[in-house]
C-alpha positions as CSV (number, residue, x, y, z in Angstrom):
1,X,0.0,0.0,0.0
2,X,1.6,3.3,-1.1
3,X,2.2,6.2,1.3
4,X,-0.3,8.9,0.2
5,X,-0.5,12.7,0.6
6,X,-3.3,12.1,3.1
7,X,-1.0,9.8,5.1
8,X,1.6,12.5,5.1
9,X,-0.8,15.1,6.3
10,X,-2.0,12.9,9.2
11,X,1.6,12.1,10.2
12,X,2.6,15.8,10.0
13,X,-0.4,16.8,12.2
14,X,0.5,14.1,14.7
15,X,4.1,15.3,14.9
16,X,3.1,19.0,15.3
17,X,-0.2,18.9,17.2
18,X,1.5,20.1,20.4
19,X,2.2,23.4,18.6
20,X,-1.5,24.1,18.0
21,X,-3.5,26.2,20.4
22,X,-6.3,24.6,22.4
23,X,-8.9,26.3,20.2
24,X,-7.2,24.9,17.1
25,X,-7.0,21.4,18.6
26,X,-10.6,21.3,19.6
27,X,-12.0,22.9,16.4
28,X,-14.3,20.5,14.6
29,X,-14.9,18.2,17.6
30,X,-18.4,17.5,18.9
31,X,-19.4,18.4,22.4
32,X,-19.4,14.7,23.3
33,X,-15.9,14.3,21.9
34,X,-14.6,17.3,23.9
35,X,-16.2,16.1,27.2
36,X,-15.4,12.4,26.9
37,X,-13.2,11.1,29.7
38,X,-13.5,14.2,31.9
39,X,-14.6,13.8,35.5
40,X,-17.4,16.0,36.9
41,X,-14.6,17.9,38.8
42,X,-12.6,18.5,35.7
43,X,-15.7,19.6,33.8
44,X,-16.7,22.1,36.5
45,X,-13.2,23.5,37.3
46,X,-13.2,27.2,36.7
47,X,-16.9,27.7,36.9
48,X,-18.5,29.9,39.5
49,X,-20.9,28.4,42.0
50,X,-23.8,30.0,40.2
51,X,-22.7,28.5,36.9
52,X,-22.3,25.1,38.5
53,X,-25.8,25.2,39.9
54,X,-27.5,26.7,36.8
55,X,-29.9,24.2,35.3
56,X,-30.1,22.0,38.4
57,X,-33.6,21.6,39.9
58,X,-34.1,23.2,43.4
59,X,-34.1,19.8,45.1
60,X,-30.6,19.1,43.7
61,X,-29.3,22.5,44.6
62,X,-30.5,22.1,48.2
63,X,-29.4,18.5,48.7
64,X,-27.0,18.0,51.6
65,X,-27.6,21.4,53.1
66,X,-28.6,21.4,56.8
67,X,-32.1,22.7,57.6
68,X,-30.7,26.0,59.1
69,X,-28.9,26.7,55.8
70,X,-32.0,25.9,53.7
71,X,-34.2,28.3,55.8
72,X,-31.7,31.1,56.2
73,X,-33.1,34.4,55.0
74,X,-36.7,33.2,54.6
75,X,-39.3,35.3,56.4
76,X,-41.5,33.5,59.0
77,X,-44.5,33.6,56.7
78,X,-42.6,31.7,54.0
79,X,-41.2,29.2,56.5
80,X,-44.8,28.5,57.7
81,X,-46.6,28.5,54.3
82,X,-48.5,25.3,53.8
83,X,-48.2,24.1,57.3
84,X,-51.5,23.2,59.1
85,X,-52.1,24.9,62.5
86,X,-51.3,21.8,64.5
87,X,-47.9,21.5,62.8
88,X,-47.1,25.2,63.5
89,X,-47.8,24.7,67.2
90,X,-46.0,21.4,67.6
91,X,-43.1,21.5,70.0
92,X,-44.1,24.7,71.8
93,X,-43.5,24.6,75.5
94,X,-46.3,25.2,78.0
95,X,-44.9,28.7,78.6
96,X,-44.9,29.5,74.9
97,X,-48.5,28.1,74.5
98,X,-49.6,30.3,77.4
99,X,-48.0,33.4,75.8
100,X,-49.8,32.5,72.5
101,X,-53.1,32.2,74.4
102,X,-52.6,35.6,75.9
103,X,-51.8,37.1,72.5
104,X,-55.0,35.6,71.1
105,X,-57.1,36.9,74.1
106,X,-55.7,40.4,73.5
107,X,-56.4,40.3,69.8
108,X,-60.0,39.2,70.5
109,X,-60.4,42.0,73.0
110,X,-59.1,44.6,70.6
111,X,-61.4,43.2,67.8
112,X,-64.5,43.3,70.0
113,X,-63.7,46.8,71.3
114,X,-63.1,48.0,67.8
115,X,-66.5,46.9,66.5
């Protein structure tokens, strides 16, 4: 089989590929070819946290965070949204329940005196 011009070109490129820039070396490769063999760590190196999280569903973004981190910055009404009353009151001490009863009584008094 004769040595062709195409064979020469391939050999020449192989011998000089290290002189090409990364852009030149990756030109013409598909996304799959460029990413093949790279670990998740290698793929995400150099990306900001926001870039790493972009596209992930909220459940994935929050996975592994402790409850206090997940709730940080949420106003009380957001933290309580969707909870039934019995769940909201669960775990309150007798003293806290007594305070709550006093608040309710005051609100009722204010409401009845305002009408």
